[in-house]
C-alpha positions in Angstrom: 0.1 0.1 -0.1 3.0 2.5 1.2 4.4 1.7 -2.3 1.5 2.5 -4.1 0.9 5.7 -2.2 4.6 6.8 -3.2 4.0 6.2 -6.6 0.8 8.3 -6.5 2.5 11.0 -4.6 5.5 11.1 -7.7 3.1 11.2 -10.3 1.2 14.3 -8.7 4.0 15.9 -8.0 5.4 15.4 -11.8 1.8 17.0 -12.6 2.4 19.4 -10.5 5.6 20.7 -12.2 4.9 20.2 -15.7 2.0 22.5 -14.6 4.4 25.3 -13.9 6.3 24.4 -16.3 4.0 24.9 -19.1 2.7 28.3 -17.1 6.2 29.9 -17.0 6.6 29.0 -20.9 3.1 30.6 -21.7 3.8 33.6 -19.5 7.2 34.2 -21.8 4.3 36.0 -24.0 2.1 37.5 -22.0 1.1 38.2 -17.9 -0.2 35.9 -15.5 -3.4 38.0 -15.6 -4.4 37.0 -19.0 -3.1 33.4 -18.6 -6.2 30.7 -19.2 -5.6 27.5 -16.9 -7.3 25.7 -20.1 -4.0 27.2 -21.6 -2.1 25.3 -18.8 -4.0 22.2 -19.0 -3.6 21.8 -22.9 0.2 22.2 -23.2 0.7 19.4 -20.0 -1.9 17.6 -21.9 -4.8 16.8 -19.0 -8.3 17.6 -18.3 -8.8 21.2 -16.7 -10.3 19.8 -13.9 -7.1 18.1 -12.9 -5.8 21.8 -12.4 -7.3 22.3 -9.4 -5.8 19.2 -7.4 -3.0 21.2 -7.4 -3.7 25.0 -7.3 -7.0 26.7 -6.4 -6.6 29.4 -9.5 -4.0 30.6 -11.8 -3.0 33.3 -8.9 -2.2 29.8 -6.7 -0.3 29.0 -9.7 1.6 32.4 -9.8 2.6 32.3 -6.3 3.9 28.8 -6.7 5.6 30.6 -9.7 7.3 32.8 -7.5 8.5 30.7 -4.4 9.9 28.7 -7.6 11.5 31.7 -8.6 12.6 33.1 -5.8 12.8 30.8 -2.7 15.9 29.2 -3.2 18.0 32.5 -3.9 18.2 33.6 -0.4 21.5 31.8 0.3 23.1 33.6 -2.9 21.6 37.0 -1.7 23.4 36.6 1.6 26.2 35.5 -0.2 27.1 38.8 -2.4 27.0 41.0 0.7 29.1 38.8 3.0 31.5 40.4 4.9 34.2 37.7 4.1 36.0 39.3 1.2 36.8 43.1 0.6 34.5 45.2 -1.0 35.8 45.1 -4.5 35.7 41.1 -4.3 32.1 41.3 -2.7 31.0 43.7 -5.7 32.6 41.7 -8.5 30.8 38.5 -6.8 27.7 40.2 -6.8 27.5 40.5 -10.5 28.8 37.5 -11.6 26.6 35.3 -9.3 23.4 37.5 -10.8 24.9 37.4 -14.3 25.2 33.7 -13.9 21.7 33.1 -12.3 19.9 35.0 -15.2 21.6 33.1 -17.6 20.5 29.7 -16.5 16.9 30.8 -15.6 16.0 33.8 -17.7 12.2 32.6 -18.0 11.9 32.8 -13.7 13.7 36.2 -13.9 11.6 37.7 -16.6 8.3 36.6 -14.7 9.5 38.4 -11.4 10.4 41.4 -13.5 6.8 41.4 -15.2 4.9 40.3 -12.6 6.6 42.3 -9.3 4.0 45.0 -10.5 1.3 43.2 -12.6 -2.3 43.1 -12.0 -2.7 40.1 -10.3 -2.5 40.8 -6.2 -1.5 37.9 -4.5 1.8 37.5 -6.4 2.7 41.0 -5.9 2.5 40.3 -2.5 4.4 36.9 -2.5 7.3 38.9 -4.2 7.1 41.8 -2.2 7.1 39.4 0.8 10.1 37.6 -0.6 11.9 40.3 -1.2 11.3 41.9 2.1 13.4 38.7 3.5 16.0 39.1 1.4 16.3 42.4 2.6 16.2 41.3 6.3 18.9 38.9 5.4 20.6 41.5 3.7 20.8 43.3 6.9 21.8 40.6 9.4 24.7 39.7 7.4 25.2 44.0 7.1 25.1 44.0 10.7 28.3 41.5 10.9 30.6 43.9 8.6 32.7 46.3 11.1 32.1 49.1 8.1 28.5 49.2 9.5 29.2 49.5 13.4 27.0 52.1 14.8 24.5 52.0 12.3 20.6 51.8 13.5 18.6 49.0 12.6 16.5 51.4 10.1 19.5 52.4 8.3 20.8 49.2 8.1 17.4 48.1 6.8 17.2 50.8 4.3 21.0 49.8 3.0 19.7 46.1 2.4 17.2 47.5 0.5 19.2 49.3 -1.7 21.5 46.7 -2.2 18.4 44.2 -3.2 17.0 46.6 -5.3 20.4 46.9 -7.0 20.3 43.4 -7.7 16.7 43.2 -9.2 18.1 46.0 -11.5 21.0 44.3 -12.4 19.2 41.1 -13.3 17.0 43.1 -15.5 19.8 44.7 -17.6 21.5 41.0 -17.6 18.3 39.7 -18.7 17.8 42.7 -21.8 21.4 41.2 -22.4 20.9 37.8 -23.1 20.4 37.9 -26.7 22.8 40.7 -27.4 26.6 41.1 -28.9 29.5 40.4 -25.7 30.4 43.8 -25.5 26.7 44.6 -23.9 27.2 42.2 -21.2 30.2 43.9 -20.5 28.9 47.0 -20.5 25.9 45.6 -18.2 29.1 44.0 -16.1 30.6 47.6 -15.7 27.6 49.7 -15.3 26.2 47.6 -12.5 29.6 47.5 -11.0 30.0 51.1 -11.0 26.5 51.2 -9.3 27.3 49.0 -6.5 30.4 50.9 -5.7 28.4 54.0 -5.7 26.2 52.6 -3.3 29.5 51.3 -1.1 30.7 54.8 -1.2 27.7 56.4 0.1 27.6 53.4 2.9 31.1 54.5 4.2 30.2 57.9 4.6 26.4 57.7 5.9 27.7 58.5 9.1 29.7 61.4 8.8 
């Protein structure tokens, strides 16, 4: 009996993932607010009723895509501001990590960029909650850095939000450069590096 249940659970998870993958592919060309569940189930080859065994609505599916796109990134985000290296190494590592992530998961990055301010409220809120978590985690890392000694919690959180926002901007720029010539990607790298350095210069003199 347990073996049979295990097979059924595995098949259910496989179908759920197929629905997520199909939706993400369809969302390359449209927004979530215009996506119909019949489009998704047709792409997977299952009956529309099967959709409701996994998601309550397309908004619920969108929230699951947010978790898939952002939920695994928390260690990477923390690593970009870790005080283990000097500031130039940190900036170079941050830009490289973002570029590699965009190369590996362009559809996820595009989905977040579009839906962050899109028309589906539960998805907007799910993205906002994930970004708030990122900011809190970055704030925790910044508080360990001697350069932030004497900073208030509010100021640390403000700086953390600056870094998170800049990471999103950088990801969007690399996304736009995916099909561009190599020199455009180099230009994005230089621009992102300079912008992060500018934040760092402000950070170094904030308490002045």
